[in-house]
Each structure stands twice: as C-alpha cells, then as structure tokens.
TISE-17805 format. One record per residue (C-alpha): residue in one letter; y, x, z. Coordinates in pm, 1 decimal. Each point is the difference from the previous one (the first is absolute). Layout:
BEGIN
<site residu="A" Y="Y" X="X" Z="Z"/>
...
% end
This chain:
BEGIN
<site residu="X" Y="17782.1" X="20366.3" Z="12322.0"/>
<site residu="X" Y="101.7" X="-30.7" Z="352.1"/>
<site residu="X" Y="-6.5" X="280.5" Z="248.5"/>
<site residu="X" Y="-6.8" X="241.3" Z="-332.6"/>
<site residu="X" Y="310.6" X="204.9" Z="154.1"/>
<site residu="X" Y="-169.1" X="97.3" Z="317.4"/>
<site residu="X" Y="-227.6" X="167.3" Z="-185.2"/>
<site residu="X" Y="110.8" X="371.4" Z="-139.3"/>
<site residu="X" Y="-224.5" X="13.3" Z="-343.6"/>
<site residu="X" Y="-53.5" X="323.8" Z="-169.0"/>
<site residu="X" Y="-36.0" X="-68.2" Z="-429.9"/>
<site residu="X" Y="-189.4" X="254.8" Z="-213.9"/>
<site residu="X" Y="113.0" X="21.1" Z="-329.1"/>
<site residu="X" Y="-284.2" X="127.8" Z="-232.6"/>
<site residu="X" Y="143.7" X="98.6" Z="-331.0"/>
<site residu="X" Y="329.3" X="56.1" Z="88.3"/>
<site residu="X" Y="155.7" X="173.3" Z="-290.4"/>
<site residu="X" Y="-18.1" X="-379.6" Z="-177.0"/>
<site residu="X" Y="369.4" X="-124.3" Z="-4.5"/>
<site residu="X" Y="-121.1" X="-331.2" Z="151.1"/>
<site residu="X" Y="-83.8" X="226.4" Z="306.7"/>
<site residu="X" Y="366.4" X="173.0" Z="13.9"/>
<site residu="X" Y="158.2" X="-339.2" Z="46.8"/>
<site residu="X" Y="-275.2" X="-164.1" Z="203.8"/>
<site residu="X" Y="78.5" X="312.5" Z="259.0"/>
<site residu="X" Y="352.0" X="-86.2" Z="-42.3"/>
<site residu="X" Y="-56.7" X="-400.6" Z="88.4"/>
<site residu="X" Y="-176.6" X="78.6" Z="299.1"/>
<site residu="X" Y="257.7" X="234.8" Z="159.8"/>
<site residu="X" Y="148.7" X="-361.2" Z="50.4"/>
<site residu="X" Y="-287.0" X="-117.4" Z="215.4"/>
<site residu="X" Y="21.2" X="42.2" Z="341.7"/>
<site residu="X" Y="-365.2" X="-56.9" Z="55.3"/>
<site residu="X" Y="-94.7" X="316.9" Z="-216.6"/>
<site residu="X" Y="40.3" X="332.9" Z="220.1"/>
<site residu="X" Y="-165.0" X="252.4" Z="-269.9"/>
<site residu="X" Y="-51.9" X="-25.0" Z="-416.3"/>
<site residu="X" Y="-257.9" X="253.3" Z="-93.3"/>
<site residu="X" Y="61.1" X="85.8" Z="-371.5"/>
<site residu="X" Y="-313.7" X="199.2" Z="-103.2"/>
<site residu="X" Y="89.1" X="216.8" Z="-364.6"/>
<site residu="X" Y="28.7" X="360.3" Z="-66.8"/>
<site residu="X" Y="254.6" X="-93.5" Z="-216.3"/>
<site residu="X" Y="377.0" X="68.6" Z="134.7"/>
<site residu="X" Y="183.8" X="-342.9" Z="148.2"/>
<site residu="X" Y="360.5" X="26.8" Z="60.7"/>
<site residu="X" Y="84.8" X="-79.7" Z="397.0"/>
<site residu="X" Y="-16.3" X="-388.5" Z="-19.1"/>
<site residu="X" Y="60.9" X="-85.3" Z="404.6"/>
<site residu="X" Y="-91.4" X="127.7" Z="319.5"/>
<site residu="X" Y="-305.2" X="-200.1" Z="24.8"/>
<site residu="X" Y="-185.4" X="198.9" Z="-305.8"/>
<site residu="X" Y="-227.9" X="259.3" Z="45.4"/>
<site residu="X" Y="-144.8" X="182.2" Z="-299.7"/>
<site residu="X" Y="-332.3" X="104.2" Z="1.7"/>
<site residu="X" Y="-93.9" X="221.4" Z="-245.6"/>
<site residu="X" Y="-397.0" X="-28.5" Z="-54.0"/>
<site residu="X" Y="-180.6" X="-189.1" Z="-177.5"/>
<site residu="X" Y="-387.0" X="-103.4" Z="-64.9"/>
<site residu="X" Y="-257.4" X="191.0" Z="143.0"/>
<site residu="X" Y="245.5" X="263.8" Z="224.9"/>
<site residu="X" Y="-65.8" X="-59.1" Z="356.7"/>
<site residu="X" Y="355.5" X="-92.6" Z="93.1"/>
<site residu="X" Y="23.9" X="-278.0" Z="-230.3"/>
<site residu="X" Y="-298.1" X="-166.5" Z="126.4"/>
<site residu="X" Y="130.4" X="94.0" Z="378.6"/>
<site residu="X" Y="357.3" X="-163.9" Z="10.9"/>
<site residu="X" Y="-120.4" X="-289.2" Z="-243.1"/>
<site residu="X" Y="-165.1" X="-117.2" Z="340.3"/>
<site residu="X" Y="279.7" X="-67.1" Z="192.1"/>
<site residu="X" Y="98.3" X="-240.0" Z="-236.6"/>
<site residu="X" Y="37.4" X="-347.8" Z="59.8"/>
<site residu="X" Y="64.4" X="-121.0" Z="-333.0"/>
<site residu="X" Y="-56.7" X="134.4" Z="-331.2"/>
<site residu="X" Y="171.5" X="-28.5" Z="-268.9"/>
<site residu="X" Y="-187.1" X="108.2" Z="-354.4"/>
<site residu="X" Y="210.3" X="96.5" Z="-319.8"/>
<site residu="X" Y="-243.9" X="125.8" Z="-287.8"/>
<site residu="X" Y="148.5" X="258.9" Z="-197.2"/>
<site residu="X" Y="-107.7" X="-80.5" Z="-316.4"/>
<site residu="X" Y="169.2" X="136.2" Z="-321.4"/>
<site residu="X" Y="-46.7" X="-194.7" Z="-325.7"/>
<site residu="X" Y="41.0" X="247.2" Z="-221.3"/>
<site residu="X" Y="-279.1" X="219.8" Z="146.6"/>
<site residu="X" Y="-265.0" X="14.2" Z="-312.4"/>
<site residu="X" Y="-255.8" X="151.5" Z="212.0"/>
<site residu="X" Y="-105.4" X="-355.9" Z="173.7"/>
<site residu="X" Y="-358.7" X="83.8" Z="142.5"/>
<site residu="X" Y="186.7" X="263.1" Z="198.2"/>
<site residu="X" Y="272.5" X="-175.4" Z="123.6"/>
<site residu="X" Y="-248.9" X="-297.9" Z="76.5"/>
<site residu="X" Y="-187.2" X="199.4" Z="253.7"/>
<site residu="X" Y="300.4" X="197.0" Z="182.1"/>
<site residu="X" Y="188.3" X="-384.6" Z="83.9"/>
<site residu="X" Y="-292.7" X="-137.0" Z="86.4"/>
<site residu="X" Y="-128.7" X="294.9" Z="244.4"/>
<site residu="X" Y="366.7" X="28.4" Z="142.7"/>
<site residu="X" Y="16.0" X="-373.5" Z="67.6"/>
<site residu="X" Y="-378.9" X="25.4" Z="150.0"/>
<site residu="X" Y="112.2" X="302.4" Z="208.9"/>
<site residu="X" Y="361.7" X="-169.5" Z="115.2"/>
<site residu="X" Y="-216.0" X="-331.8" Z="121.4"/>
<site residu="X" Y="-289.5" X="199.3" Z="183.8"/>
<site residu="X" Y="286.1" X="202.9" Z="133.6"/>
<site residu="X" Y="238.4" X="-227.5" Z="149.8"/>
<site residu="X" Y="-304.6" X="-110.9" Z="281.7"/>
<site residu="X" Y="292.3" X="-145.8" Z="233.5"/>
<site residu="X" Y="192.3" X="-221.5" Z="-262.7"/>
<site residu="X" Y="-45.9" X="-392.8" Z="18.9"/>
<site residu="X" Y="146.5" X="-49.2" Z="-314.9"/>
<site residu="X" Y="-38.0" X="140.7" Z="-334.7"/>
<site residu="X" Y="273.3" X="-80.5" Z="-289.8"/>
<site residu="X" Y="-47.0" X="49.9" Z="-322.7"/>
<site residu="X" Y="272.7" X="62.5" Z="-274.9"/>
<site residu="X" Y="-116.7" X="-142.7" Z="-326.6"/>
<site residu="X" Y="115.0" X="-180.7" Z="-284.1"/>
<site residu="X" Y="-52.5" X="-308.2" Z="-206.8"/>
<site residu="X" Y="-159.7" X="260.4" Z="-317.8"/>
<site residu="X" Y="-319.7" X="-137.2" Z="166.9"/>
<site residu="X" Y="20.0" X="-324.9" Z="-116.5"/>
<site residu="X" Y="-2.6" X="155.2" Z="-319.0"/>
<site residu="X" Y="224.1" X="-105.5" Z="-317.5"/>
<site residu="X" Y="-208.3" X="-250.9" Z="-182.6"/>
<site residu="X" Y="168.1" X="-305.9" Z="-233.9"/>
<site residu="X" Y="-166.7" X="-216.0" Z="194.3"/>
<site residu="X" Y="170.0" X="60.4" Z="375.8"/>
<site residu="X" Y="138.3" X="-280.7" Z="141.7"/>
<site residu="X" Y="383.1" X="52.6" Z="65.3"/>
<site residu="X" Y="34.7" X="68.3" Z="264.9"/>
<site residu="X" Y="-287.3" X="166.0" Z="169.6"/>
<site residu="X" Y="-115.1" X="-94.9" Z="369.5"/>
<site residu="X" Y="-221.3" X="245.8" Z="196.2"/>
<site residu="X" Y="-340.1" X="-228.3" Z="-58.9"/>
<site residu="X" Y="36.9" X="105.0" Z="-339.9"/>
<site residu="X" Y="-283.7" X="203.0" Z="-64.0"/>
<site residu="X" Y="136.2" X="369.1" Z="-75.6"/>
<site residu="X" Y="-67.3" X="125.3" Z="-415.9"/>
<site residu="X" Y="90.7" X="320.5" Z="-13.6"/>
<site residu="X" Y="28.1" X="80.3" Z="-353.7"/>
<site residu="X" Y="-308.4" X="248.7" Z="-99.0"/>
<site residu="X" Y="242.9" X="256.9" Z="-185.6"/>
<site residu="X" Y="251.5" X="49.8" Z="242.6"/>
<site residu="X" Y="-164.3" X="187.0" Z="240.0"/>
<site residu="X" Y="237.7" X="-28.3" Z="294.4"/>
<site residu="X" Y="-59.2" X="-331.2" Z="80.9"/>
<site residu="X" Y="-357.6" X="2.8" Z="-36.0"/>
<site residu="X" Y="19.3" X="262.9" Z="244.7"/>
<site residu="X" Y="258.8" X="-186.2" Z="222.7"/>
<site residu="X" Y="-227.6" X="-260.4" Z="0.3"/>
<site residu="X" Y="-235.5" X="245.7" Z="149.5"/>
<site residu="X" Y="201.5" X="106.2" Z="276.8"/>
<site residu="X" Y="42.3" X="-349.6" Z="42.8"/>
<site residu="X" Y="-355.0" X="-61.7" Z="85.9"/>
<site residu="X" Y="-73.3" X="307.6" Z="175.6"/>
<site residu="X" Y="283.7" X="-92.4" Z="256.8"/>
<site residu="X" Y="-105.7" X="-339.3" Z="43.6"/>
<site residu="X" Y="-369.2" X="64.6" Z="65.9"/>
<site residu="X" Y="69.9" X="299.7" Z="219.2"/>
<site residu="X" Y="257.9" X="-186.4" Z="200.8"/>
<site residu="X" Y="-207.5" X="-293.5" Z="25.4"/>
<site residu="X" Y="-319.6" X="182.3" Z="135.2"/>
<site residu="X" Y="208.7" X="187.5" Z="238.9"/>
<site residu="X" Y="163.4" X="-349.1" Z="141.8"/>
<site residu="X" Y="333.8" X="95.5" Z="-73.9"/>
<site residu="X" Y="293.6" X="-209.6" Z="-123.8"/>
<site residu="X" Y="45.4" X="71.5" Z="-397.6"/>
<site residu="X" Y="336.4" X="-117.3" Z="-183.7"/>
<site residu="X" Y="3.9" X="106.6" Z="-379.0"/>
<site residu="X" Y="333.1" X="-15.5" Z="-174.0"/>
<site residu="X" Y="-21.6" X="-61.2" Z="-397.1"/>
<site residu="X" Y="338.6" X="99.7" Z="-104.9"/>
<site residu="X" Y="114.9" X="-173.5" Z="-309.5"/>
<site residu="X" Y="215.1" X="222.1" Z="-270.2"/>
<site residu="X" Y="222.5" X="311.7" Z="122.5"/>
<site residu="X" Y="196.1" X="147.8" Z="-229.0"/>
<site residu="X" Y="253.6" X="162.8" Z="202.5"/>
<site residu="X" Y="-9.0" X="423.4" Z="-113.7"/>
<site residu="X" Y="-39.7" X="115.7" Z="352.2"/>
<site residu="X" Y="-379.2" X="-156.7" Z="-67.5"/>
<site residu="X" Y="-102.0" X="197.5" Z="-254.8"/>
<site residu="X" Y="-253.2" X="-325.3" Z="-107.1"/>
<site residu="X" Y="-55.4" X="-53.0" Z="-369.1"/>
<site residu="X" Y="199.8" X="-304.2" Z="-27.9"/>
<site residu="X" Y="334.0" X="293.7" Z="144.2"/>
<site residu="X" Y="-162.2" X="233.5" Z="-265.3"/>
<site residu="X" Y="11.0" X="-276.1" Z="-288.2"/>
<site residu="X" Y="424.8" X="-38.8" Z="136.9"/>
<site residu="X" Y="46.7" X="366.6" Z="-51.0"/>
<site residu="X" Y="-157.6" X="39.9" Z="-356.1"/>
<site residu="X" Y="295.0" X="6.0" Z="-291.5"/>
<site residu="X" Y="-86.8" X="-383.4" Z="-6.1"/>
<site residu="X" Y="-248.4" X="-262.1" Z="107.1"/>
<site residu="X" Y="-281.3" X="-23.2" Z="-221.8"/>
<site residu="X" Y="-167.3" X="-325.9" Z="-20.9"/>
<site residu="X" Y="-241.7" X="-200.0" Z="-200.2"/>
<site residu="X" Y="114.4" X="-161.2" Z="-275.5"/>
<site residu="X" Y="-57.7" X="-423.1" Z="76.5"/>
<site residu="X" Y="-13.5" X="51.1" Z="360.8"/>
<site residu="X" Y="264.2" X="-48.4" Z="238.2"/>
<site residu="X" Y="-185.0" X="-142.1" Z="279.5"/>
<site residu="X" Y="186.6" X="-102.0" Z="374.7"/>
<site residu="X" Y="55.4" X="362.4" Z="236.6"/>
<site residu="X" Y="98.7" X="55.5" Z="323.0"/>
<site residu="X" Y="215.6" X="281.8" Z="167.8"/>
<site residu="X" Y="-88.3" X="76.3" Z="372.7"/>
<site residu="X" Y="303.8" X="151.5" Z="169.3"/>
<site residu="X" Y="-88.8" X="298.7" Z="239.7"/>
<site residu="X" Y="116.2" X="-80.2" Z="288.3"/>
<site residu="X" Y="-186.7" X="-348.6" Z="-22.5"/>
<site residu="X" Y="-292.6" X="183.6" Z="-23.8"/>
<site residu="X" Y="76.2" X="208.0" Z="303.5"/>
<site residu="X" Y="81.6" X="-300.5" Z="212.1"/>
<site residu="X" Y="-357.7" X="-152.7" Z="-62.5"/>
<site residu="X" Y="-138.0" X="316.0" Z="82.4"/>
<site residu="X" Y="220.9" X="-46.9" Z="382.6"/>
<site residu="X" Y="-152.1" X="-294.9" Z="6.4"/>
<site residu="X" Y="-361.1" X="83.1" Z="-53.6"/>
<site residu="X" Y="-5.7" X="250.8" Z="287.3"/>
<site residu="X" Y="112.1" X="-182.0" Z="221.0"/>
<site residu="X" Y="-404.2" X="-172.4" Z="43.1"/>
<site residu="X" Y="92.0" X="-361.1" Z="-44.8"/>
<site residu="X" Y="-100.6" X="-57.2" Z="-382.4"/>
<site residu="X" Y="-407.4" X="36.9" Z="-110.7"/>
<site residu="X" Y="-123.3" X="8.1" Z="-368.8"/>
<site residu="X" Y="147.5" X="-10.3" Z="-333.2"/>
<site residu="X" Y="384.5" X="-42.2" Z="-78.3"/>
<site residu="X" Y="210.6" X="15.4" Z="-275.2"/>
<site residu="X" Y="320.8" X="151.2" Z="-4.8"/>
<site residu="X" Y="243.3" X="-94.7" Z="-240.0"/>
<site residu="X" Y="329.2" X="-162.2" Z="-71.2"/>
<site residu="X" Y="42.0" X="-399.2" Z="-73.0"/>
<site residu="X" Y="41.7" X="51.0" Z="-359.0"/>
<site residu="X" Y="-70.4" X="139.9" Z="-325.3"/>
<site residu="X" Y="139.2" X="44.7" Z="-355.3"/>
<site residu="X" Y="-83.3" X="73.5" Z="-339.1"/>
<site residu="X" Y="-96.2" X="402.7" Z="-70.8"/>
<site residu="X" Y="297.8" X="-43.7" Z="-246.1"/>
<site residu="X" Y="267.1" X="-111.6" Z="225.9"/>
<site residu="X" Y="-138.2" X="260.4" Z="249.5"/>
<site residu="X" Y="113.7" X="226.5" Z="-237.4"/>
<site residu="X" Y="277.8" X="-81.0" Z="-72.3"/>
<site residu="X" Y="113.3" X="-39.9" Z="362.0"/>
<site residu="X" Y="-103.7" X="332.0" Z="66.0"/>
<site residu="X" Y="224.3" X="117.0" Z="-285.6"/>
<site residu="X" Y="-279.6" X="139.5" Z="-196.1"/>
<site residu="X" Y="-87.7" X="-56.7" Z="-405.2"/>
<site residu="X" Y="-340.0" X="-168.5" Z="-59.6"/>
<site residu="X" Y="-191.9" X="144.6" Z="-271.7"/>
<site residu="X" Y="-280.1" X="-242.4" Z="-160.9"/>
<site residu="X" Y="-285.2" X="197.0" Z="-166.6"/>
<site residu="X" Y="-308.3" X="-176.8" Z="-164.5"/>
<site residu="X" Y="-267.1" X="-16.7" Z="207.2"/>
<site residu="X" Y="-268.4" X="197.0" Z="-160.4"/>
<site residu="X" Y="285.2" X="247.9" Z="-66.0"/>
<site residu="X" Y="84.6" X="-3.2" Z="398.1"/>
<site residu="X" Y="-353.6" X="93.3" Z="135.5"/>
<site residu="X" Y="-135.9" X="250.6" Z="-259.5"/>
<site residu="X" Y="352.4" X="208.3" Z="60.8"/>
<site residu="X" Y="5.3" X="-41.8" Z="347.8"/>
<site residu="X" Y="-351.1" X="151.9" Z="-4.2"/>
<site residu="X" Y="128.0" X="241.0" Z="-195.3"/>
<site residu="X" Y="308.9" X="127.4" Z="131.6"/>
<site residu="X" Y="-160.7" X="52.4" Z="347.8"/>
<site residu="X" Y="-269.3" X="204.6" Z="-118.0"/>
<site residu="X" Y="248.7" X="280.3" Z="-164.0"/>
<site residu="X" Y="221.8" X="-69.5" Z="351.5"/>
<site residu="X" Y="317.2" X="-186.7" Z="-204.3"/>
<site residu="X" Y="-63.9" X="-285.1" Z="246.1"/>
<site residu="X" Y="-120.1" X="-28.0" Z="335.7"/>
<site residu="X" Y="-106.3" X="-342.5" Z="-130.4"/>
<site residu="X" Y="-358.5" X="-189.3" Z="-9.6"/>
<site residu="X" Y="-133.2" X="-243.6" Z="-237.8"/>
<site residu="X" Y="-56.3" X="-241.1" Z="278.0"/>
<site residu="X" Y="305.2" X="-11.0" Z="175.7"/>
<site residu="X" Y="87.4" X="-224.3" Z="-356.5"/>
<site residu="X" Y="-117.9" X="-320.8" Z="166.8"/>
<site residu="X" Y="218.8" X="2.6" Z="269.8"/>
<site residu="X" Y="277.8" X="-31.3" Z="-253.3"/>
<site residu="X" Y="-208.0" X="-247.1" Z="-195.6"/>
<site residu="X" Y="-119.9" X="-237.5" Z="264.1"/>
<site residu="X" Y="122.9" X="-152.0" Z="316.9"/>
<site residu="X" Y="-153.5" X="119.8" Z="343.1"/>
<site residu="X" Y="349.2" X="-154.4" Z="180.3"/>
<site residu="X" Y="-84.7" X="-71.5" Z="368.8"/>
<site residu="X" Y="20.0" X="-239.6" Z="273.9"/>
<site residu="X" Y="181.2" X="27.0" Z="330.2"/>
<site residu="X" Y="-20.9" X="-326.0" Z="160.8"/>
<site residu="X" Y="-316.0" X="155.3" Z="196.8"/>
<site residu="X" Y="222.5" X="273.2" Z="169.5"/>
<site residu="X" Y="271.2" X="-190.4" Z="18.8"/>
<site residu="X" Y="-158.6" X="-234.4" Z="227.0"/>
<site residu="X" Y="-70.6" X="309.1" Z="209.0"/>
<site residu="X" Y="372.1" X="37.4" Z="90.6"/>
<site residu="X" Y="103.7" X="243.9" Z="-349.3"/>
<site residu="X" Y="280.7" X="-92.9" Z="-235.2"/>
<site residu="X" Y="84.2" X="204.8" Z="-273.8"/>
<site residu="X" Y="387.5" X="145.3" Z="14.5"/>
<site residu="X" Y="32.8" X="20.6" Z="-401.3"/>
<site residu="X" Y="-99.8" X="-152.0" Z="-344.7"/>
<site residu="X" Y="-196.5" X="119.8" Z="-252.0"/>
<site residu="X" Y="345.2" X="20.0" Z="-232.3"/>
<site residu="X" Y="177.6" X="202.3" Z="304.2"/>
<site residu="X" Y="-265.8" X="268.2" Z="42.5"/>
<site residu="X" Y="-21.5" X="37.3" Z="-407.4"/>
<site residu="X" Y="418.4" X="61.4" Z="32.1"/>
<site residu="X" Y="-68.4" X="223.8" Z="295.7"/>
<site residu="X" Y="-265.9" X="196.6" Z="-161.6"/>
<site residu="X" Y="174.5" X="30.9" Z="-357.4"/>
<site residu="X" Y="327.7" X="119.3" Z="230.7"/>
<site residu="X" Y="-222.1" X="272.3" Z="146.8"/>
<site residu="X" Y="-114.0" X="131.4" Z="-295.2"/>
<site residu="X" Y="14.2" X="420.6" Z="-17.7"/>
<site residu="X" Y="227.2" X="141.9" Z="-233.2"/>
<site residu="X" Y="-353.7" X="144.0" Z="-200.3"/>
<site residu="X" Y="-254.4" X="-232.9" Z="-155.1"/>
<site residu="X" Y="-367.6" X="83.9" Z="14.1"/>
<site residu="X" Y="-187.9" X="128.2" Z="-376.5"/>
<site residu="X" Y="-334.9" X="-3.6" Z="187.6"/>
<site residu="X" Y="37.1" X="208.2" Z="359.0"/>
<site residu="X" Y="268.6" X="185.7" Z="-149.7"/>
<site residu="X" Y="319.8" X="-135.7" Z="91.1"/>
<site residu="X" Y="311.6" X="60.8" Z="-235.4"/>
<site residu="X" Y="397.4" X="-57.6" Z="-27.8"/>
<site residu="X" Y="57.3" X="-313.0" Z="-173.2"/>
<site residu="X" Y="255.6" X="126.2" Z="-189.9"/>
<site residu="X" Y="-256.7" X="240.5" Z="-165.3"/>
<site residu="X" Y="-161.5" X="-331.6" Z="-74.8"/>
<site residu="X" Y="308.2" X="-173.1" Z="-158.0"/>
<site residu="X" Y="64.4" X="342.8" Z="-211.7"/>
<site residu="X" Y="-355.8" X="-6.7" Z="-114.3"/>
<site residu="X" Y="-153.7" X="322.6" Z="161.4"/>
<site residu="X" Y="-290.1" X="-206.5" Z="172.3"/>
<site residu="X" Y="-287.9" X="-269.6" Z="-76.8"/>
<site residu="X" Y="-159.2" X="-277.3" Z="246.3"/>
<site residu="X" Y="-226.4" X="-248.8" Z="-21.7"/>
<site residu="X" Y="245.3" X="-289.3" Z="-162.1"/>
<site residu="X" Y="100.7" X="266.1" Z="-308.6"/>
<site residu="X" Y="-354.3" X="145.8" Z="-54.5"/>
<site residu="X" Y="-116.5" X="-371.2" Z="-40.8"/>
<site residu="X" Y="268.9" X="-80.8" Z="-225.8"/>
<site residu="X" Y="-98.1" X="354.0" Z="-222.3"/>
<site residu="X" Y="-376.3" X="-179.9" Z="18.8"/>
<site residu="X" Y="86.9" X="-318.8" Z="-141.8"/>
<site residu="X" Y="232.0" X="152.5" Z="-254.6"/>
<site residu="X" Y="-290.4" X="184.8" Z="-120.1"/>
<site residu="X" Y="-217.2" X="-296.0" Z="34.4"/>
<site residu="X" Y="207.4" X="-164.1" Z="-229.6"/>
<site residu="X" Y="26.5" X="268.6" Z="-274.9"/>
<site residu="X" Y="-385.8" X="47.8" Z="-26.1"/>
<site residu="X" Y="-48.5" X="-397.3" Z="-29.2"/>
<site residu="X" Y="285.0" X="57.7" Z="-306.8"/>
<site residu="X" Y="-230.3" X="291.9" Z="-129.2"/>
<site residu="X" Y="-352.7" X="-102.1" Z="52.6"/>
<site residu="X" Y="-152.5" X="250.8" Z="-249.2"/>
<site residu="X" Y="113.5" X="254.5" Z="232.7"/>
<site residu="X" Y="-197.1" X="-74.7" Z="282.2"/>
<site residu="X" Y="-387.1" X="33.6" Z="-172.3"/>
<site residu="X" Y="-263.9" X="-267.2" Z="42.1"/>
<site residu="X" Y="-99.7" X="-19.6" Z="354.7"/>
<site residu="X" Y="273.3" X="-237.7" Z="109.8"/>
<site residu="X" Y="257.6" X="-46.8" Z="245.7"/>
<site residu="X" Y="-11.1" X="194.0" Z="316.1"/>
% end
C-alpha cells in the first residue's frame, strides 16, 4: 500500500487478553507505520514493547469509548470460552462487547475480526479444503461456533453500514497450549480421545502465522473474508503421532454420552459438540490470503510438533491441571480413562443382560 509509512497509525486491540492480541502487538512493534497499539483489557499484560499502551477499560466504561475513538484500525478478538456452559450469558456478554467496540471506534477506517474455521462447521460432506465461498454451517450443539458466526454477522453488518473496510480472518486449527483452544486442551489430556471409525484430515496453524496474517490485515489493503491456514493437512492419527500423544479411540455413542456426563460433574471441560470437529473435516483453503501477499511460514506437521513440545508438565482433567507423574501412578482420571471404564462397563452389561431389567439399553 503506497504511502502507508507516511501516516502514523493507532491500532486498537479489543479483547486484548486473547493470546492472538499479544502476538499481534509484538508483530506491530516492527511496523514503522504503526505508532501506538492500544490494548483494551482489565487483565494484566506483560510489557510487549514501547508502542503498547494497556487501557484497563471495558464496554460500558467511559474510558473505553473515549480511547477507542483515537484508533485508526480496530482489531476485535472475541473472548469465547468453549468450556462455559452458561451459553446464553456468554453469548450476550460477547456480543455486547463486540458491539461496544464497533460503536466506540468511530475513527477506525478498518475493522479486523479474528474468527475461526469452526464457523464452517464439521460435517461429513465438507469439501477438502474449504474456501471462503463455502457457506458457514456451525454445528448447532457447539455453542462457540454458533456464537462466533453471530459475531461475524454483527461485524460485517455494522462495518458495512458505517462504510468501513472490514476484514474477517478465519483461522485454521491452533493446537498451541498458550492459545487455550478446545484443541489445545485436548492435546493436554491424558490421551487424545478420538471417535472410533473416524480419522479426518486436520490442520495445525502456527501462532506466528496467525500473527503475520493479522499484521497484514491491519495495513488496510484487505477486504472481506480470508482463511488463515497452512498449505497442508494430515490425518488426525498422524497429527497425534507427530505431537507425541497417545490416541484412544472410543465408540461414537460412548464418546458423546461420556463427554456430557463428565462435563456435568466437572471432570472434563469438553462438550459433546466438540466431537464433530474430531470426526469430520474442516480444513481450510488459504489461496485467497496467499494471493493478497501472505504466506505461512510453517507446515501442519511442524506446528503439531511444536505444540507437542510446548506441553506443560501437567495435564488437564476438566479445569484442573494435574502432574503427569500422578497420572502415570494412577492417581487421577481424565476423559480417556473414564471413557475406557465406560466401555468396560458396557461390555460387562451386555454379558449380563438379566441385571439390566426390561427397559432396554441406555
């Protein structure tokens, strides 16, 4: 974009507690066209560089709207917690926050939204790979996907009405533990729970590639929808091997019922809707963003290997982190272990039908 460096810009990060916001802030330190980076969050952030200004304010606070008005570019990071089961409350809070950011950034000529490929949904008839022309079909039993699709519509409609340039970046699967995605939590479980009979192609997006796509979008030369993804994909079983993780296959019915039961008692943070994303493909085509000048620096295999090497010492059992040594000594249980026990109970029940009564199988 000619002349871009002659204009010092202010970039605002709404939802700055998101790990992607921190990586974007670091990337913008090297952009001479950017003078200030405003990070809106009440969370404590590390000092990432001299351009970063943390603004401890949120939607509904006077300082939030007043400072947002100084931004030339607004980047929105929806803070959606896939483990939050109070879906209605989370939906209202997220949509209200995004709406307030859009309304407050009155001087922003460009709005960038960090979204995800989960909005396409995970379906058996998905083309491989998915292009931006594919309609979004978020799985109805996975609330984060439906909420993110709503956020996309809100941003696109609001920005269009205000005549602002809008960029929606749909990221491929990110497995890196610091990002806290439902995929990264799966990687930190005692074993990667998979549904028997399904081995779909999967992608791994390196966080550095996500940051470089975000940095490109802030420059103002993009418009519309873009997939952010590596060039390749591998089978889920191969991805687990590359990450150095054991893969435990569970019968489909047991997987869905067990996930819900464990979630209700707080043993697992997963919801059953996540399972579709481990059963069906949702890999993304990156050619449109590549044509705009972006290129991934990492492959799926490299991103998966890096994610596996970055795993913390503990593993996650629900919202609790437990030392691996305790797991190996048998002191804790997770989704994979409880699912295995459920299978054993089911087999035992089939061998002893007289003990089940007359109501039929559950």
